[in-house]
C-alpha positions as CSV (number, residue, x, y, z in Angstrom):
1,M,-0.1,28.6,-13.1
2,P,2.6,31.2,-12.9
3,D,5.6,30.2,-10.8
4,S,5.4,33.6,-9.0
5,Q,2.5,32.1,-7.0
6,L,4.7,29.3,-5.6
7,E,6.0,29.4,-2.0
8,H,9.7,28.8,-1.5
9,V,10.8,27.6,1.9
10,Q,13.7,29.6,3.2
11,M,14.5,27.4,6.2
12,L,14.3,23.6,6.0
13,I,15.7,21.3,8.6
14,K,16.1,17.8,7.2
15,M,17.2,14.8,9.3
16,G,18.3,17.3,12.0
17,Q,20.4,19.5,9.7
18,P,19.8,22.8,7.9
19,E,19.4,22.2,4.2
20,Q,18.7,24.2,1.1
21,D,15.2,23.2,-0.1
22,E,14.9,22.3,-3.8
23,W,11.1,21.9,-3.6
24,A,8.6,24.7,-4.1
25,L,5.1,24.6,-2.6
26,S,1.9,25.3,-4.4
27,R,-1.3,25.9,-2.5
28,V,-3.4,26.4,-5.7
29,E,-5.7,23.5,-6.2
30,E,-6.9,24.2,-9.7
31,A,-3.7,24.5,-11.8
32,L,-0.5,22.4,-12.0
33,P,2.7,24.5,-11.8
34,T,5.3,24.2,-14.6
35,R,8.2,24.3,-12.1
36,R,9.6,21.0,-10.8
37,P,10.1,19.7,-8.1
38,V,6.9,21.1,-6.5
39,I,4.6,20.0,-3.6
40,V,1.0,20.3,-4.6
41,P,-2.4,19.8,-2.9
42,L,-3.3,16.1,-2.6
43,A,-6.2,16.1,-5.2
44,L,-3.9,17.7,-7.8
45,W,-1.1,15.2,-7.1
46,Q,-3.6,12.3,-7.3
47,A,-4.7,13.6,-10.8
48,H,-1.1,13.9,-12.0
49,R,0.9,11.5,-9.8
50,D,2.6,9.9,-12.8
51,D,4.3,13.3,-13.5
52,Q,7.9,13.5,-12.3
53,G,8.8,16.0,-9.7
54,L,5.4,16.2,-7.9
55,A,4.7,15.4,-4.3
56,P,1.5,15.8,-2.3
57,W,0.7,17.9,0.8
58,L,-2.1,16.7,3.1
59,P,-4.4,19.0,4.9
60,S,-4.6,18.3,8.6
61,D,-8.1,16.9,8.3
62,T,-7.1,14.2,5.8
63,E,-8.7,10.8,6.6
64,L,-5.8,8.4,6.1
65,S,-7.4,5.2,4.8
66,P,-5.4,2.1,3.7
67,E,-6.2,2.9,0.1
68,L,-4.8,6.5,0.4
69,A,-1.8,5.2,2.2
70,K,-1.1,2.8,-0.6
71,E,-1.3,5.6,-3.1
72,L,1.0,7.8,-1.0
73,A,3.6,5.1,-0.9
74,Q,4.5,6.2,-4.5
75,A,5.2,9.8,-3.5
76,P,8.8,11.0,-3.3
77,L,7.8,12.9,-0.1
78,I,4.7,13.8,1.8
79,A,4.1,17.2,3.3
80,I,1.6,17.6,6.1
81,D,0.1,21.1,6.6
82,F,-0.3,22.7,10.0
83,P,-2.8,25.5,9.2
84,V,-2.3,26.8,12.8
85,F,0.2,25.7,15.4
86,T,-2.6,24.5,17.7
87,D,-3.9,22.0,15.2
88,G,-2.3,18.7,16.3
89,R,-3.9,16.4,13.7
90,G,-0.7,16.5,11.6
91,Y,1.2,14.7,14.3
92,T,-1.3,11.8,14.1
93,L,-1.0,11.7,10.3
94,A,2.8,11.4,10.5
95,R,2.7,8.7,13.1
96,L,0.2,6.7,11.2
97,L,2.2,7.0,8.0
98,R,5.3,5.7,9.7
99,E,4.0,3.1,12.1
100,R,0.8,1.7,10.5
101,Y,1.7,2.1,6.9
102,G,5.5,1.8,6.9
103,Y,6.1,5.0,4.9
104,G,9.9,5.2,4.7
105,T,10.7,8.4,2.8
106,E,10.5,12.0,3.7
107,I,7.5,13.4,5.8
108,R,7.7,17.2,5.9
109,A,5.9,19.6,8.3
110,I,4.7,22.7,6.5
111,G,2.6,25.7,7.4
112,D,2.5,27.2,10.9
113,V,5.6,25.3,12.1
114,L,7.1,26.8,15.2
115,V,10.4,26.1,17.0
116,D,8.6,24.9,20.1
117,Q,7.0,22.0,18.1
118,L,10.1,20.6,16.4
119,H,11.2,18.0,19.0
120,Y,7.6,16.6,19.2
121,M,7.3,16.5,15.4
122,T,10.4,14.5,15.0
123,R,9.2,12.1,17.7
124,C,6.0,11.5,15.6
125,G,7.9,10.8,12.4
126,F,8.6,14.1,10.7
127,D,12.1,14.1,9.2
128,A,11.9,17.4,7.4
129,L,10.6,20.7,9.0
130,A,9.8,23.8,7.0
131,L,9.8,26.6,9.6
132,R,7.4,29.4,9.5
133,E,9.0,32.5,8.0
134,D,9.5,34.4,11.3
135,Q,11.2,31.5,13.1
136,H,15.0,31.5,13.5
137,L,17.2,28.7,12.4
138,D,19.6,28.9,15.4
139,D,16.7,28.7,17.8
140,A,15.3,25.7,15.9
141,M,18.6,23.8,16.0
142,R,18.9,24.5,19.8
143,A,15.3,23.2,20.3
144,L,16.0,20.0,18.4
145,G,18.9,19.2,20.8
146,A,17.0,20.4,24.0
147,F,16.0,16.9,25.2
148,S,18.5,14.1,25.5
149,V,16.1,11.4,26.9
150,S,12.5,10.7,26.1
151,Y,10.4,8.7,28.6
152,Q,7.7,7.6,26.3
153,P,7.9,5.4,23.2
154,A,7.3,7.0,19.9
155,V,8.3,6.7,16.2
156,D,12.0,7.6,16.9
157,V,12.4,5.5,20.1
158,K,10.3,2.4,20.3
159,E,10.8,1.5,24.0
160,A,9.9,3.5,27.1
161,L,12.8,4.6,29.2
162,F,12.1,2.0,31.9
163,E,12.1,-0.7,29.2
164,R,15.5,0.5,27.9
165,R,16.9,0.5,31.4
166,L,15.7,-3.0,32.2
167,R,17.1,-4.3,28.9
168,E,20.5,-2.5,29.5
169,N,20.7,-4.0,33.1
170,G,19.9,-7.5,31.8
171,N,16.5,-7.7,33.5
172,A,14.4,-8.0,30.3
């Protein structure tokens, strides 16, 4: 596959900081690109997972079984595709990977990723965010710092706010 068909992320936020992305993205399911490192469709990664410099991207409708999660544990990163910003299934995939299957390396949001979603994505376990091309990095950085406290438990904060306050006041 010609490298000209690869997507290159212009704006990547990783662990809350802007970063130059070294990974290219291929959405072509039939051919393995020559460029490395590259994120490829799940089935292509599964067929070539011993190749260095490959990582899978999961479509939002992926059924995350224990067997698949065990396979994915070998991946250097996992990208989860948001085909449209209204498709919330990617949030569930990230949370399952982190909480149920203990995935500890990078989980990246790709696709229709908007500034408004970033805070919630990080709460669900995403630590890398590839913004949609028309989104502005300055707006994204402000959005990530917009909330100083979260009431509900999530991947990033395991206790609800009332539980944290009880513990801090010595009532737990």
